[in-house]
C-alpha angles and dihedrals in degrees: 000000000000115000094215098043115105093203091054086051092053092047090049092049092242093114120043116251135169095241115200099171136017133180134157090274109023139045128188127196140163115276110252089217101038125194089202139005106286097020101166132192122211116200138175108247092230117066113264121156103202141022092253089058092067123093115236091254094051091046088055090052092050093048091044088056091048090048093052097040100046096074090042092053091046091051095046092049093041086233128172092219140326145232115235112193149144126219097215109199133346094284087060093051099265103159100176112051094223114095111254134170118215125220105192117183113225131201131203092244101034096111093231126136134233120267090260088072094066099072100063119222116013116239120246102240127170127203092271091053091049092048091051093049092048090051092049091052092049090048092049093057 
């Protein structure tokens, strides 16, 4: 628990939240500043800032909650689809430093863009660049 973290406060019941799911390890609640009707956040109950901070077991619990909640959120919002995403770190737009997955209901006519639109300009990478990046990722695991 982090004393200054609003998501820890919601999990602890100290800050009001519209809870839609609770387990021993994960809580989900409606986003207070939704991008769409039904926008839901899924958080580990313990304070972790980034995906890499989670144990493998806790990561499975978070993704299991996302897996089970996504169709429920889509059904409740009568959505045509959804974006499921994490902003992992401040450079990626993470505003609250407590890991949280977003389930954002999407509609055929909502005017939104695909997730590829969030990163700005695409890099100009050739095959050698892609091969080197793939190797670096494999080596970093």
